[in-house]
PDB file of N, CA, C and O in Angstrom:
ATOM      1  N   MET A   1      40.479 115.616 103.270  1.00  0.00           N
ATOM      2  CA  MET A   1      41.794 115.806 103.809  1.00  0.00           C
ATOM      3  C   MET A   1      42.662 116.424 102.714  1.00  0.00           C
ATOM      4  O   MET A   1      42.701 115.922 101.591  1.00  0.00           O
ATOM      5  N   MET A   2      43.342 117.487 103.034  1.00  0.00           N
ATOM      6  CA  MET A   2      44.280 118.127 102.105  1.00  0.00           C
ATOM      7  C   MET A   2      45.682 117.877 102.618  1.00  0.00           C
ATOM      8  O   MET A   2      45.995 118.194 103.765  1.00  0.00           O
ATOM      9  N   LEU A   3      46.526 117.311 101.773  1.00  0.00           N
ATOM     10  CA  LEU A   3      47.883 116.965 102.180  1.00  0.00           C
ATOM     11  C   LEU A   3      48.912 117.652 101.301  1.00  0.00           C
ATOM     12  O   LEU A   3      48.924 117.442 100.088  1.00  0.00           O
ATOM     13  N   PRO A   4      49.779 118.472 101.891  1.00  0.00           N
ATOM     14  CA  PRO A   4      50.871 119.038 101.102  1.00  0.00           C
ATOM     15  C   PRO A   4      51.932 117.963 100.865  1.00  0.00           C
ATOM     16  O   PRO A   4      52.181 117.122 101.728  1.00  0.00           O
ATOM     17  N   VAL A   5      52.548 118.002  99.696  1.00  0.00           N
ATOM     18  CA  VAL A   5      53.535 116.972  99.344  1.00  0.00           C
ATOM     19  C   VAL A   5      54.742 117.639  98.724  1.00  0.00           C
ATOM     20  O   VAL A   5      54.613 118.341  97.721  1.00  0.00           O
ATOM     21  N   THR A   6      55.911 117.432  99.299  1.00  0.00           N
ATOM     22  CA  THR A   6      57.129 117.979  98.716  1.00  0.00           C
ATOM     23  C   THR A   6      57.922 116.922  97.952  1.00  0.00           C
ATOM     24  O   THR A   6      58.670 117.265  97.037  1.00  0.00           O
ATOM     25  N   HIS A   7      57.777 115.662  98.302  1.00  0.00           N
ATOM     26  CA  HIS A   7      58.433 114.570  97.584  1.00  0.00           C
ATOM     27  C   HIS A   7      57.329 113.725  96.965  1.00  0.00           C
ATOM     28  O   HIS A   7      56.975 112.662  97.474  1.00  0.00           O
ATOM     29  N   SER A   8      56.806 114.211  95.879  1.00  0.00           N
ATOM     30  CA  SER A   8      55.563 113.760  95.261  1.00  0.00           C
ATOM     31  C   SER A   8      55.177 112.306  95.456  1.00  0.00           C
ATOM     32  O   SER A   8      54.472 111.992  96.415  1.00  0.00           O
ATOM     33  N   VAL A   9      55.602 111.430  94.605  1.00  0.00           N
ATOM     34  CA  VAL A   9      55.053 110.081  94.572  1.00  0.00           C
ATOM     35  C   VAL A   9      55.380 109.259  95.826  1.00  0.00           C
ATOM     36  O   VAL A   9      54.467 108.624  96.354  1.00  0.00           O
ATOM     37  N   PRO A  10      56.607 109.228  96.332  1.00  0.00           N
ATOM     38  CA  PRO A  10      56.847 108.415  97.532  1.00  0.00           C
ATOM     39  C   PRO A  10      56.014 108.862  98.736  1.00  0.00           C
ATOM     40  O   PRO A  10      55.462 108.028  99.454  1.00  0.00           O
ATOM     41  N   THR A  11      55.925 110.152  98.951  1.00  0.00           N
ATOM     42  CA  THR A  11      55.134 110.658 100.081  1.00  0.00           C
ATOM     43  C   THR A  11      53.657 110.393  99.860  1.00  0.00           C
ATOM     44  O   THR A  11      52.951 109.994 100.786  1.00  0.00           O
ATOM     45  N   MET A  12      53.180 110.612  98.634  1.00  0.00           N
ATOM     46  CA  MET A  12      51.765 110.368  98.342  1.00  0.00           C
ATOM     47  C   MET A  12      51.423 108.893  98.521  1.00  0.00           C
ATOM     48  O   MET A  12      50.360 108.572  99.053  1.00  0.00           O
ATOM     49  N   ALA A  13      52.295 107.994  98.090  1.00  0.00           N
ATOM     50  CA  ALA A  13      52.028 106.562  98.210  1.00  0.00           C
ATOM     51  C   ALA A  13      51.881 106.158  99.675  1.00  0.00           C
ATOM     52  O   ALA A  13      50.960 105.425 100.038  1.00  0.00           O
ATOM     53  N   SER A  14      52.781 106.635 100.495  1.00  0.00           N
ATOM     54  CA  SER A  14      52.715 106.328 101.922  1.00  0.00           C
ATOM     55  C   SER A  14      51.425 106.869 102.535  1.00  0.00           C
ATOM     56  O   SER A  14      50.735 106.162 103.269  1.00  0.00           O
ATOM     57  N   ASN A  15      51.107 108.115 102.233  1.00  0.00           N
ATOM     58  CA  ASN A  15      49.884 108.715 102.769  1.00  0.00           C
ATOM     59  C   ASN A  15      48.641 108.039 102.206  1.00  0.00           C
ATOM     60  O   ASN A  15      47.667 107.836 102.931  1.00  0.00           O
ATOM     61  N   ALA A  16      48.661 107.688 100.929  1.00  0.00           N
ATOM     62  CA  ALA A  16      47.493 107.082 100.291  1.00  0.00           C
ATOM     63  C   ALA A  16      47.111 105.762 100.964  1.00  0.00           C
ATOM     64  O   ALA A  16      45.927 105.474 101.137  1.00  0.00           O
ATOM     65  N   ILE A  17      48.088 104.977 101.337  1.00  0.00           N
ATOM     66  CA  ILE A  17      47.812 103.707 102.012  1.00  0.00           C
ATOM     67  C   ILE A  17      47.032 103.961 103.301  1.00  0.00           C
ATOM     68  O   ILE A  17      46.024 103.304 103.563  1.00  0.00           O
ATOM     69  N   ASN A  18      47.496 104.904 104.090  1.00  0.00           N
ATOM     70  CA  ASN A  18      46.823 105.208 105.355  1.00  0.00           C
ATOM     71  C   ASN A  18      45.439 105.798 105.126  1.00  0.00           C
ATOM     72  O   ASN A  18      44.502 105.485 105.861  1.00  0.00           O
ATOM     73  N   ILE A  19      45.303 106.645 104.121  1.00  0.00           N
ATOM     74  CA  ILE A  19      44.023 107.296 103.834  1.00  0.00           C
ATOM     75  C   ILE A  19      42.982 106.267 103.419  1.00  0.00           C
ATOM     76  O   ILE A  19      41.863 106.271 103.933  1.00  0.00           O
ATOM     77  N   VAL A  20      43.344 105.384 102.488  1.00  0.00           N
ATOM     78  CA  VAL A  20      42.408 104.363 102.014  1.00  0.00           C
ATOM     79  C   VAL A  20      42.078 103.380 103.140  1.00  0.00           C
ATOM     80  O   VAL A  20      40.925 102.974 103.288  1.00  0.00           O
ATOM     81  N   ALA A  21      43.070 103.001 103.922  1.00  0.00           N
ATOM     82  CA  ALA A  21      42.837 102.067 105.032  1.00  0.00           C
ATOM     83  C   ALA A  21      41.826 102.635 106.027  1.00  0.00           C
ATOM     84  O   ALA A  21      41.069 101.884 106.643  1.00  0.00           O
ATOM     85  N   ALA A  22      41.813 103.950 106.181  1.00  0.00           N
ATOM     86  CA  ALA A  22      40.879 104.594 107.101  1.00  0.00           C
ATOM     87  C   ALA A  22      39.534 104.900 106.445  1.00  0.00           C
ATOM     88  O   ALA A  22      38.623 105.403 107.102  1.00  0.00           O
ATOM     89  N   GLY A  23      39.406 104.598 105.148  1.00  0.00           N
ATOM     90  CA  GLY A  23      38.145 104.834 104.454  1.00  0.00           C
ATOM     91  C   GLY A  23      37.923 106.266 104.027  1.00  0.00           C
ATOM     92  O   GLY A  23      36.782 106.704 103.879  1.00  0.00           O
ATOM     93  N   ASN A  24      39.007 107.003 103.825  1.00  0.00           N
ATOM     94  CA  ASN A  24      38.910 108.411 103.458  1.00  0.00           C
ATOM     95  C   ASN A  24      39.343 108.656 102.019  1.00  0.00           C
ATOM     96  O   ASN A  24      39.847 107.759 101.344  1.00  0.00           O
ATOM     97  N   THR A  25      39.137 109.878 101.568  1.00  0.00           N
ATOM     98  CA  THR A  25      39.638 110.369 100.296  1.00  0.00           C
ATOM     99  C   THR A  25      40.578 111.521 100.589  1.00  0.00           C
ATOM    100  O   THR A  25      40.667 111.971 101.731  1.00  0.00           O
ATOM    101  N   ALA A  26      41.294 112.014  99.559  1.00  0.00           N
ATOM    102  CA  ALA A  26      42.239 113.096  99.824  1.00  0.00           C
ATOM    103  C   ALA A  26      42.463 113.957  98.595  1.00  0.00           C
ATOM    104  O   ALA A  26      42.359 113.507  97.454  1.00  0.00           O
ATOM    105  N   VAL A  27      42.774 115.203  98.874  1.00  0.00           N
ATOM    106  CA  VAL A  27      43.276 116.144  97.878  1.00  0.00           C
ATOM    107  C   VAL A  27      44.749 116.321  98.195  1.00  0.00           C
ATOM    108  O   VAL A  27      45.104 116.724  99.303  1.00  0.00           O
ATOM    109  N   PHE A  28      45.607 116.022  97.230  1.00  0.00           N
ATOM    110  CA  PHE A  28      47.039 116.178  97.431  1.00  0.00           C
ATOM    111  C   PHE A  28      47.486 117.519  96.870  1.00  0.00           C
ATOM    112  O   PHE A  28      46.989 117.962  95.834  1.00  0.00           O
ATOM    113  N   GLY A  29      48.407 118.152  97.543  1.00  0.00           N
ATOM    114  CA  GLY A  29      48.978 119.418  97.100  1.00  0.00           C
ATOM    115  C   GLY A  29      50.452 119.247  96.799  1.00  0.00           C
ATOM    116  O   GLY A  29      51.294 119.617  97.616  1.00  0.00           O
ATOM    117  N   PRO A  30      50.785 118.688  95.632  1.00  0.00           N
ATOM    118  CA  PRO A  30      52.200 118.464  95.329  1.00  0.00           C
ATOM    119  C   PRO A  30      52.953 119.759  95.070  1.00  0.00           C
ATOM    120  O   PRO A  30      52.369 120.775  94.692  1.00  0.00           O
ATOM    121  N   HIS A  31      54.242 119.701  95.280  1.00  0.00           N
ATOM    122  CA  HIS A  31      55.084 120.842  94.942  1.00  0.00           C
ATOM    123  C   HIS A  31      54.965 121.067  93.438  1.00  0.00           C
ATOM    124  O   HIS A  31      54.965 120.101  92.675  1.00  0.00           O
ATOM    125  N   PRO A  32      54.862 122.320  92.996  1.00  0.00           N
ATOM    126  CA  PRO A  32      54.699 122.585  91.561  1.00  0.00           C
ATOM    127  C   PRO A  32      55.747 121.908  90.673  1.00  0.00           C
ATOM    128  O   PRO A  32      55.436 121.525  89.545  1.00  0.00           O
ATOM    129  N   SER A  33      56.966 121.755  91.157  1.00  0.00           N
ATOM    130  CA  SER A  33      57.993 121.130  90.315  1.00  0.00           C
ATOM    131  C   SER A  33      57.778 119.626  90.149  1.00  0.00           C
ATOM    132  O   SER A  33      58.352 119.023  89.243  1.00  0.00           O
ATOM    133  N   GLY A  34      56.971 119.017  90.999  1.00  0.00           N
ATOM    134  CA  GLY A  34      56.679 117.594  90.886  1.00  0.00           C
ATOM    135  C   GLY A  34      55.232 117.315  90.534  1.00  0.00           C
ATOM    136  O   GLY A  34      54.763 116.185  90.671  1.00  0.00           O
ATOM    137  N   ALA A  35      54.520 118.338  90.082  1.00  0.00           N
ATOM    138  CA  ALA A  35      53.080 118.207  89.857  1.00  0.00           C
ATOM    139  C   ALA A  35      52.729 117.191  88.779  1.00  0.00           C
ATOM    140  O   ALA A  35      51.781 116.423  88.946  1.00  0.00           O
ATOM    141  N   LYS A  36      53.469 117.170  87.685  1.00  0.00           N
ATOM    142  CA  LYS A  36      53.103 116.271  86.581  1.00  0.00           C
ATOM    143  C   LYS A  36      53.255 114.804  86.972  1.00  0.00           C
ATOM    144  O   LYS A  36      52.387 113.990  86.657  1.00  0.00           O
ATOM    145  N   VAL A  37      54.328 114.462  87.643  1.00  0.00           N
ATOM    146  CA  VAL A  37      54.507 113.065  88.051  1.00  0.00           C
ATOM    147  C   VAL A  37      53.483 112.710  89.131  1.00  0.00           C
ATOM    148  O   VAL A  37      52.994 111.580  89.165  1.00  0.00           O
ATOM    149  N   ALA A  38      53.156 113.648  90.001  1.00  0.00           N
ATOM    150  CA  ALA A  38      52.140 113.406  91.022  1.00  0.00           C
ATOM    151  C   ALA A  38      50.777 113.169  90.376  1.00  0.00           C
ATOM    152  O   ALA A  38      50.059 112.246  90.760  1.00  0.00           O
ATOM    153  N   GLN A  39      50.420 113.998  89.399  1.00  0.00           N
ATOM    154  CA  GLN A  39      49.143 113.837  88.714  1.00  0.00           C
ATOM    155  C   GLN A  39      49.078 112.498  87.985  1.00  0.00           C
ATOM    156  O   GLN A  39      48.034 111.846  87.976  1.00  0.00           O
ATOM    157  N   TYR A  40      50.175 112.093  87.383  1.00  0.00           N
ATOM    158  CA  TYR A  40      50.225 110.803  86.692  1.00  0.00           C
ATOM    159  C   TYR A  40      50.007 109.658  87.680  1.00  0.00           C
ATOM    160  O   TYR A  40      49.231 108.741  87.411  1.00  0.00           O
ATOM    161  N   ALA A  41      50.686 109.712  88.813  1.00  0.00           N
ATOM    162  CA  ALA A  41      50.526 108.664  89.826  1.00  0.00           C
ATOM    163  C   ALA A  41      49.087 108.609  90.322  1.00  0.00           C
ATOM    164  O   ALA A  41      48.527 107.525  90.486  1.00  0.00           O
ATOM    165  N   LEU A  42      48.492 109.761  90.560  1.00  0.00           N
ATOM    166  CA  LEU A  42      47.105 109.781  91.027  1.00  0.00           C
ATOM    167  C   LEU A  42      46.159 109.183  89.989  1.00  0.00           C
ATOM    168  O   LEU A  42      45.217 108.475  90.345  1.00  0.00           O
ATOM    169  N   GLN A  43      46.401 109.458  88.728  1.00  0.00           N
ATOM    170  CA  GLN A  43      45.574 108.870  87.664  1.00  0.00           C
ATOM    171  C   GLN A  43      45.668 107.344  87.694  1.00  0.00           C
ATOM    172  O   GLN A  43      44.657 106.650  87.594  1.00  0.00           O
ATOM    173  N   LEU A  44      46.887 106.832  87.833  1.00  0.00           N
ATOM    174  CA  LEU A  44      47.071 105.374  87.874  1.00  0.00           C
ATOM    175  C   LEU A  44      46.378 104.763  89.087  1.00  0.00           C
ATOM    176  O   LEU A  44      45.679 103.757  88.964  1.00  0.00           O
ATOM    177  N   TRP A  45      46.569 105.364  90.248  1.00  0.00           N
ATOM    178  CA  TRP A  45      45.953 104.831  91.465  1.00  0.00           C
ATOM    179  C   TRP A  45      44.439 104.881  91.373  1.00  0.00           C
ATOM    180  O   TRP A  45      43.762 103.913  91.719  1.00  0.00           O
ATOM    181  N   ASN A  46      43.899 106.009  90.906  1.00  0.00           N
ATOM    182  CA  ASN A  46      42.449 106.136  90.780  1.00  0.00           C
ATOM    183  C   ASN A  46      41.883 105.119  89.787  1.00  0.00           C
ATOM    184  O   ASN A  46      40.812 104.556  90.018  1.00  0.00           O
ATOM    185  N   ARG A  47      42.593 104.885  88.693  1.00  0.00           N
ATOM    186  CA  ARG A  47      42.140 103.908  87.711  1.00  0.00           C
ATOM    187  C   ARG A  47      42.018 102.525  88.339  1.00  0.00           C
ATOM    188  O   ARG A  47      41.028 101.821  88.137  1.00  0.00           O
ATOM    189  N   GLU A  48      43.036 102.148  89.102  1.00  0.00           N
ATOM    190  CA  GLU A  48      43.031 100.814  89.714  1.00  0.00           C
ATOM    191  C   GLU A  48      42.001 100.708  90.838  1.00  0.00           C
ATOM    192  O   GLU A  48      41.360  99.667  90.987  1.00  0.00           O
ATOM    193  N   ILE A  49      41.836 101.750  91.616  1.00  0.00           N
ATOM    194  CA  ILE A  49      40.822 101.740  92.678  1.00  0.00           C
ATOM    195  C   ILE A  49      39.431 101.628  92.068  1.00  0.00           C
ATOM    196  O   ILE A  49      38.594 100.863  92.549  1.00  0.00           O
ATOM    197  N   GLU A  50      39.187 102.394  91.006  1.00  0.00           N
ATOM    198  CA  GLU A  50      37.876 102.320  90.360  1.00  0.00           C
ATOM    199  C   GLU A  50      37.653 100.946  89.727  1.00  0.00           C
ATOM    200  O   GLU A  50      36.549 100.406  89.792  1.00  0.00           O
ATOM    201  N   ARG A  51      38.675 100.389  89.125  1.00  0.00           N
ATOM    202  CA  ARG A  51      38.563  99.063  88.506  1.00  0.00           C
ATOM    203  C   ARG A  51      38.234  98.001  89.551  1.00  0.00           C
ATOM    204  O   ARG A  51      37.401  97.127  89.311  1.00  0.00           O
ATOM    205  N   GLU A  52      38.883  98.076  90.696  1.00  0.00           N
ATOM    206  CA  GLU A  52      38.693  97.065  91.740  1.00  0.00           C
ATOM    207  C   GLU A  52      37.450  97.289  92.598  1.00  0.00           C
ATOM    208  O   GLU A  52      36.766  96.337  92.974  1.00  0.00           O
ATOM    209  N   LEU A  53      37.163  98.566  92.905  1.00  0.00           N
ATOM    210  CA  LEU A  53      36.106  98.866  93.870  1.00  0.00           C
ATOM    211  C   LEU A  53      34.917  99.625  93.298  1.00  0.00           C
ATOM    212  O   LEU A  53      33.865  99.702  93.933  1.00  0.00           O
ATOM    213  N   GLY A  54      35.077 100.185  92.101  1.00  0.00           N
ATOM    214  CA  GLY A  54      33.993 100.959  91.507  1.00  0.00           C
ATOM    215  C   GLY A  54      33.853 102.355  92.072  1.00  0.00           C
ATOM    216  O   GLY A  54      32.831 103.009  91.864  1.00  0.00           O
ATOM    217  N   VAL A  55      34.861 102.817  92.781  1.00  0.00           N
ATOM    218  CA  VAL A  55      34.834 104.158  93.374  1.00  0.00           C
ATOM    219  C   VAL A  55      35.786 105.046  92.583  1.00  0.00           C
ATOM    220  O   VAL A  55      36.967 104.728  92.441  1.00  0.00           O
ATOM    221  N   ALA A  56      35.269 106.165  92.068  1.00  0.00           N
ATOM    222  CA  ALA A  56      36.075 107.052  91.230  1.00  0.00           C
ATOM    223  C   ALA A  56      36.656 108.214  92.026  1.00  0.00           C
ATOM    224  O   ALA A  56      36.068 108.675  93.005  1.00  0.00           O
ATOM    225  N   ASN A  57      37.824 108.676  91.585  1.00  0.00           N
ATOM    226  CA  ASN A  57      38.451 109.903  92.107  1.00  0.00           C
ATOM    227  C   ASN A  57      38.639 109.917  93.616  1.00  0.00           C
ATOM    228  O   ASN A  57      38.270 110.880  94.289  1.00  0.00           O
ATOM    229  N   VAL A  58      39.204 108.863  94.133  1.00  0.00           N
ATOM    230  CA  VAL A  58      39.504 108.794  95.568  1.00  0.00           C
ATOM    231  C   VAL A  58      40.574 109.822  95.927  1.00  0.00           C
ATOM    232  O   VAL A  58      40.544 110.416  97.004  1.00  0.00           O
ATOM    233  N   PHE A  59      41.510 110.020  95.017  1.00  0.00           N
ATOM    234  CA  PHE A  59      42.584 110.988  95.228  1.00  0.00           C
ATOM    235  C   PHE A  59      42.517 112.059  94.142  1.00  0.00           C
ATOM    236  O   PHE A  59      42.302 111.745  92.971  1.00  0.00           O
ATOM    237  N   THR A  60      42.696 113.298  94.520  1.00  0.00           N
ATOM    238  CA  THR A  60      42.662 114.400  93.560  1.00  0.00           C
ATOM    239  C   THR A  60      43.774 115.397  93.863  1.00  0.00           C
ATOM    240  O   THR A  60      44.445 115.323  94.892  1.00  0.00           O
ATOM    241  N   THR A  61      43.942 116.325  92.936  1.00  0.00           N
ATOM    242  CA  THR A  61      44.855 117.442  93.109  1.00  0.00           C
ATOM    243  C   THR A  61      44.386 118.551  92.180  1.00  0.00           C
ATOM    244  O   THR A  61      43.568 118.318  91.290  1.00  0.00           O
ATOM    245  N   ALA A  62      44.892 119.730  92.380  1.00  0.00           N
ATOM    246  CA  ALA A  62      44.580 120.833  91.481  1.00  0.00           C
ATOM    247  C   ALA A  62      45.279 120.605  90.146  1.00  0.00           C
ATOM    248  O   ALA A  62      46.374 120.044  90.101  1.00  0.00           O
ATOM    249  N   ALA A  63      44.646 121.039  89.061  1.00  0.00           N
ATOM    250  CA  ALA A  63      45.260 120.910  87.743  1.00  0.00           C
ATOM    251  C   ALA A  63      46.571 121.678  87.670  1.00  0.00           C
ATOM    252  O   ALA A  63      47.514 121.249  87.005  1.00  0.00           O
ATOM    253  N   ASP A  64      46.625 122.797  88.345  1.00  0.00           N
ATOM    254  CA  ASP A  64      47.824 123.634  88.379  1.00  0.00           C
ATOM    255  C   ASP A  64      48.118 123.971  89.839  1.00  0.00           C
ATOM    256  O   ASP A  64      47.767 125.056  90.304  1.00  0.00           O
ATOM    257  N   PRO A  65      48.762 123.048  90.572  1.00  0.00           N
ATOM    258  CA  PRO A  65      48.973 123.281  91.997  1.00  0.00           C
ATOM    259  C   PRO A  65      49.899 124.459  92.274  1.00  0.00           C
ATOM    260  O   PRO A  65      51.016 124.536  91.763  1.00  0.00           O
ATOM    261  N   THR A  66      49.407 125.355  93.083  1.00  0.00           N
ATOM    262  CA  THR A  66      50.190 126.513  93.518  1.00  0.00           C
ATOM    263  C   THR A  66      49.981 126.698  95.016  1.00  0.00           C
ATOM    264  O   THR A  66      49.082 126.095  95.603  1.00  0.00           O
ATOM    265  N   ILE A  67      50.791 127.511  95.616  1.00  0.00           N
ATOM    266  CA  ILE A  67      50.606 127.819  97.034  1.00  0.00           C
ATOM    267  C   ILE A  67      49.252 128.489  97.250  1.00  0.00           C
ATOM    268  O   ILE A  67      48.583 128.240  98.253  1.00  0.00           O
ATOM    269  N   GLU A  68      48.852 129.335  96.311  1.00  0.00           N
ATOM    270  CA  GLU A  68      47.564 130.015  96.428  1.00  0.00           C
ATOM    271  C   GLU A  68      46.407 129.019  96.395  1.00  0.00           C
ATOM    272  O   GLU A  68      45.463 129.138  97.175  1.00  0.00           O
ATOM    273  N   ASN A  69      46.479 128.030  95.487  1.00  0.00           N
ATOM    274  CA  ASN A  69      45.435 126.997  95.436  1.00  0.00           C
ATOM    275  C   ASN A  69      45.369 126.233  96.754  1.00  0.00           C
ATOM    276  O   ASN A  69      44.283 125.997  97.283  1.00  0.00           O
ATOM    277  N   ALA A  70      46.511 125.852  97.278  1.00  0.00           N
ATOM    278  CA  ALA A  70      46.548 125.113  98.540  1.00  0.00           C
ATOM    279  C   ALA A  70      45.954 125.945  99.669  1.00  0.00           C
ATOM    280  O   ALA A  70      45.199 125.420 100.487  1.00  0.00           O
ATOM    281  N   GLU A  71      46.278 127.219  99.729  1.00  0.00           N
ATOM    282  CA  GLU A  71      45.731 128.084 100.775  1.00  0.00           C
ATOM    283  C   GLU A  71      44.214 128.180 100.675  1.00  0.00           C
ATOM    284  O   GLU A  71      43.527 128.191 101.696  1.00  0.00           O
ATOM    285  N   GLN A  72      43.683 128.250  99.453  1.00  0.00           N
ATOM    286  CA  GLN A  72      42.230 128.291  99.279  1.00  0.00           C
ATOM    287  C   GLN A  72      41.589 127.016  99.819  1.00  0.00           C
ATOM    288  O   GLN A  72      40.552 127.065 100.479  1.00  0.00           O
ATOM    289  N   ILE A  73      42.212 125.876  99.533  1.00  0.00           N
ATOM    290  CA  ILE A  73      41.671 124.615 100.042  1.00  0.00           C
ATOM    291  C   ILE A  73      41.815 124.552 101.553  1.00  0.00           C
ATOM    292  O   ILE A  73      40.863 124.188 102.242  1.00  0.00           O
ATOM    293  N   PHE A  74      42.984 124.899 102.086  1.00  0.00           N
ATOM    294  CA  PHE A  74      43.203 124.854 103.544  1.00  0.00           C
ATOM    295  C   PHE A  74      42.193 125.719 104.273  1.00  0.00           C
ATOM    296  O   PHE A  74      41.765 125.372 105.374  1.00  0.00           O
ATOM    297  N   ASN A  75      41.805 126.834 103.684  1.00  0.00           N
ATOM    298  CA  ASN A  75      40.925 127.790 104.370  1.00  0.00           C
ATOM    299  C   ASN A  75      39.469 127.692 103.959  1.00  0.00           C
ATOM    300  O   ASN A  75      38.665 128.534 104.360  1.00  0.00           O
ATOM    301  N   HIS A  76      39.107 126.695 103.177  1.00  0.00           N
ATOM    302  CA  HIS A  76      37.721 126.552 102.734  1.00  0.00           C
ATOM    303  C   HIS A  76      36.825 126.241 103.936  1.00  0.00           C
ATOM    304  O   HIS A  76      37.154 125.366 104.737  1.00  0.00           O
ATOM    305  N   PRO A  77      35.710 126.940 104.071  1.00  0.00           N
ATOM    306  CA  PRO A  77      34.871 126.755 105.255  1.00  0.00           C
ATOM    307  C   PRO A  77      34.228 125.366 105.372  1.00  0.00           C
ATOM    308  O   PRO A  77      33.807 124.983 106.464  1.00  0.00           O
ATOM    309  N   LYS A  78      34.145 124.613 104.288  1.00  0.00           N
ATOM    310  CA  LYS A  78      33.514 123.287 104.351  1.00  0.00           C
ATOM    311  C   LYS A  78      34.517 122.164 104.596  1.00  0.00           C
ATOM    312  O   LYS A  78      34.137 120.993 104.626  1.00  0.00           O
ATOM    313  N   LEU A  79      35.794 122.509 104.772  1.00  0.00           N
ATOM    314  CA  LEU A  79      36.818 121.489 105.020  1.00  0.00           C
ATOM    315  C   LEU A  79      37.389 121.638 106.421  1.00  0.00           C
ATOM    316  O   LEU A  79      37.575 122.743 106.930  1.00  0.00           O
ATOM    317  N   ARG A  80      37.660 120.486 107.029  1.00  0.00           N
ATOM    318  CA  ARG A  80      38.296 120.500 108.343  1.00  0.00           C
ATOM    319  C   ARG A  80      39.795 120.502 108.181  1.00  0.00           C
ATOM    320  O   ARG A  80      40.524 120.513 109.173  1.00  0.00           O
TER     321      ARG A  80
END
């Protein structure tokens, strides 16, 4: 699941709860101006999920999120 995010951490937190509850993983596409705080939050969440469940990298994002990166993910033939 690829999720665009304009209000980084609050929106990601809300979506993350639903994603994990459904047993899924996600790639988040934060707005470039909020990318660093989004990446930090994802690192913290992933650390705690791995510590508790042993599952790594449940949530990810591009190292340098851009509209072009998001479009590549949205249009990737192996993703729904």
